N, C-alpha and C positions, 0 to 999 in steps of 0.2 A: 693565664698564658689563651690562645687562639683554638677558639671551639675544635673538639679532631673534622677532618677532612668525612665523609659520607652520607650526605646526602639527607643535613639532621634542619635544613631550613626548611622556613615554611612556608609552606604551598601560595601561588599565587591567591590573591581572591577574587573569586567568578568572575566574568561583568555581568555586570545587572544584565537581569534582562530587558531587551525592549518593551515597550508597553505601550498596546497590550499584547502579553507574546502571544502570536502566533503558534499553536501549534505542529509540531514536526509531523512530516509524512505519515511517520510509525504510527504517531500515535490513531491516525486516521484510518492505514491500518489493517493496527488492532480493532478498533471500533465496530470498522464493517467485519473483520473475520468472527466479531460477538454477538452482533446483530443478526449476518445473516448468512454465515460463512466465507461471507468475500464471493458474493453472489446476484453480480446486480439487475439482476433478473427478473429473481425469486421474485415470488407473494406469498403474504403470509397466509395459512390455512383459512382466516377469518376471508380473504380475502380483500383489507384492510391497508394491510401495509407493505409497499413494493421495496427494494431494488435494496441497494448496497446497508445504506441505512435508516433503513423499512418506517418511511417518510412515509402517511396519509395522505391519500388529496389538495385534501386541504392544508396543509401546513406547504406540503409541496406549492403551492397556489402561493399560500404567501411569501414564500420566498422565486418567487419569479420561474414557477416555472410549470411549463405545459403540457398535457400529452401527462401521460404513467412516469409515473421515478425511476417503473422497470424497463422501462422503454428508453431513457436516456441515461448518453453515455456516462460509462466511468469517472471521469471529468467532471460531467458537467455536477454529476450525487453527489461527487466530494464538493466544490464550490457553492452549492446551497446547502448542505451541510452546516460547510465550513461558517456559511451565511445565517444560518438558522441557531451553529451558539453561540458569534458572535452576540443578536438579538438578544438569546432568550439565555444562555449557559449548557452545562454539561445534563441540565433537568432535564430536559426532552429525550435524551437515551435514559432509567436511569435507573435498570439493572447494570449494563454494562459499564455509565460512565461510572458505579461504582465499583462494583469488579474492577476496575483499568484503576482502579482511584485519583480519577481524572474529580472527584468531588467530596 
């Protein structure tokens, strides 16, 4: 007998993720919200960490940034955070990446 109608067919398999998978904008927005409250000009209370992703100046310079991260545009901060993540992984943001389930 034919199977009853009603959508009991198996769901199609999801498309494979591109390698390496580029995190969606939503991931970066969530990381920025966790790290800095989404404030691109914020500086940590100890003066060491700047901007959306709380870069140290040394780390910022290591991914090609100039000046202070907290003075760069949000788009540049995100671009350089993506460069850092591609090079060094989510562990660069240990608390927030764990909280967001990224590692």
